[in-house]
N, C-alpha and C positions, 0 to 999 in steps of 0.2 A: 210716712212716704218712702217709697223704694226708691233705690238708685234706677236710672234710666236703661241701664243694660248690664248685663252679666260680662265679666271679663276677669282674666287670671294675670296676676303679675304685673301692676301698674305702679307708677311713681306719681305724688303729688307734692308740689310745693307747698309746706306748712310752716308757717311761722319761722321761715328761713331754713326749714328742713327739708330734704329731698325725702320724703317718706314712702317706703314701700308697703305696698298693700295688696291682698287677693280678694277676689269677689267670687263665691262659689253658690250654686243652686239659687232657688227662687222661694219667695214667701216672705214674712215679716222679718225685718233686719236684726240679726244677732251678730254683735261685734266680738271678737275673740282678741284676747291681750296675754301675750307669753309672759312667761316667767324671766326672773334675771338670768343673764348668761346664755339666754335661749333664742330660738326662732320659731316661726310659725309651726314649721314640721317638726321640731324636737319636742314642743309642748302639745301640740294638738294634732300631729300626724295620724295618730290611730283613730281619733273620734270625729275629726273633720269632714270625712266623706260621709258619714252617716248624718251628722249633723245638716249637712247641705241637702239632705232628702227632704227636709221637713222645713228649713229656712234659707233665707238669704244671708250666707255667712260673709262678713267683712274681717279678714284676719289681717291685723297690722304688724309691721317690726317697728319698735320704737327706737328712739334715738340710740346709735352706736351698736345695735343689735341687727344681725343678718345682712339683709342687703340695705339697710338704711344706716349710712355712715355717720360717724360723729361729727359734731361741729363744735366751735368753741362757744359754748354755752353750759352753764349748770344743768346737771341731770337732776330731775325731782320728780315725785310722783305726782305733783301739782302740774308741772311743765308738760309731763305725758298726757294727763288728763286734757289740757288745753289744746295740745296738738291733735290728739283724737278727735276732741270736739271740732276743731277747725276743719279736719278731713272731711267729717259727715256733713259738714256745712257745703264743703266743694261738692260733694255727692248727692247734693239736694235730699239727705236724710233729715228728716226733722225730729223723728224718736226711733229709738232702737232699745233691744236688750241687750245687755253686756254681760260677757263671761270673762274673768280674769283668775288666771292661776299664779300663786305665790306673789311675787312683786306686781303682775297684772291684776290681782285682785285688789291690792291697795290702791292702784290707779283707779280701778273701777269705784271703790268708794269715793275718792276725789272727783271723780266724773259726776258723782251723784250730789256730791256736796257744792260743785262749783258751777254745774251745768245741769240743774235738775230738771229743766223742761225736756231735756233730751232722753230722758230715761224712762223706759216702760217698766223693765224688772232688771235686776241683777242677779248673778250668780258668783260668789265669791269663794273661791276654791283654795283652802290651804294658804291663809294670807292673815297678815297682822294688821291692827291697827294700833297696837301698843308695843312698845320695847319688850315689856313683859310678857308678850304672847309667844316668843321664842322660847326653846328649850333652854335650862340655865347652862352657860358656858358659851352659847351662841356667839356673842359679841366678842367674849375673850378670844374665842378661836378665829372669829373674822379678822381681827386686829392683826393676828398672825399669818393670814392666809396669803399664799402666793398663786401664781397662775398654774403653778405645778399641782395645786390642790383642786384645780378645776377638773370634774368628771371628762374622761377622755371622749365619750361620744359626743358632747356638747362642743369641744374643741375640734372634732372632726367636722360636724355639720357646718361650724362657722367657717373652716377652711373650705368646704365644699363650695360655698358661696363667695367667700373673699379669702384669697390665699395670703394675704399680707398679716405676716405676724403682728405688725404694729397695731393693726384694727383688732385682734383679738386681746392684745394687751390694754387698748384702750377701753374696750368693752369691759374687760375684768376690773380695771381700775376704776371704772366710773360705778360699776354695781358695788363694789366694796366700799368706795367712799360714800355712796347714797346710803348703804345700811347702817354704817357707823355712824353717820350723822342724823339718823332717823329719829324723827321727835313724835312722840304720841299725837294721834289724832284725838281731839277733845270728846268727850263724851256728850256734849251738846251738839257737835257737828254730827256725830253718828246718830243722834237722835233726830236730827233734822231730814234724816233720809225717810221720805214717806211712801216710797215705792216698795212693792214686794221683793224681798231678797232671800235666795236660797244660799245658806251658809254650809259649806261641805269642807270636811277635814277627814284625814286618815287617822286611825287610831294609833298609830305609832309614828306620826308626822312630827317634822320640826317645828310645826304650829302646835302648840299645846293644845289638847282637846279642851281644856277647862277655858283657855282663851276664845275657842270656835264657839262653846257655849255663850260665854260672856257676851260675845259680839251678837250672837242671836237674839239674845234677850234685851241686849242695848237699843238694837232696831226697833222700830215700833211694828213693822210688818215682816217678820221674817220666819222661815223654817230653817231646822237643823238636820244634817245628814251626817253621820259618823260611820265611815266606810272602813272596811278592813284594808291595812297596809300602810305604808310609808308615803313620803311627800311626792305625790304624783302618781302614785301606783294605780289608783282607781281609775285615771283617766289616760293610763297607757303611755304616760310620758316617756321618752326614750331610754331613761335611765331606769325604768321599772324592771325589776329583776326578772319577773314572769312574763314573758313575750307573748305566752297564749293565754293568758288569764282572760275571762270572760266578763271581769268587774266593768272594763270600758262598756261593754254593751249595756250593762245594767245601769251605768253612769248616763249614757246617752238617752235611755228610757226615762231615767229620773229628770233629766233636763227637759224633755219633751212635755213630760207631766206637768211640770212647774211652769213652763212656757206656754202650756195650753194646746200642745201639737200630739 
């Protein structure tokens, strides 16, 4: 079921959180979930207008990210999944496809596990379900990471929305703590996901190519695409080095083909 009207830049009270979301375009619902430390625009700014030509795109900003400020509540992929499900209930959307990048893809997996009736199809882009899915040394580096290590384009994008340095620090600390505390999603839970899934990864990604292959084989109904480039390059994420690459155009075509558009 589709939301009743198209609107851009709204808030909803969701599980005690004032959650920001945008709706673009018309068609079957496609929910976009950004990466850690990111916003709708930094993750999906390059491809969102193209996706909205064929879908009703519902893009959200999760707890402590972008326009959605933090609250006194632990941050987890499971909680994010429940927040998104509650938002869609408010919008009277009974079933949707979901695309998540990086942390957003892990949230997509949790949505499919925790709210299976809500999911039509999933696109899991550069995401892990096991700690071993990340490149060697990732967690050791994360333990030492400070806000200074955060890419400047992500900082600038956050400050353009919210100039409060405490908000940026809170987002960083929330994401860091969540990654350090991350526990593997069990194989049994992954195997319980019965919807079609497109698993996407870059060939030089922070997510190991072997992990993307493992995830695609663990899922009962999955396809796998390994695309050239690093973390988010294929979708034109704001930190992608080649700002004029045509790979995001190809990626949108891949998405539309998978979703049947």
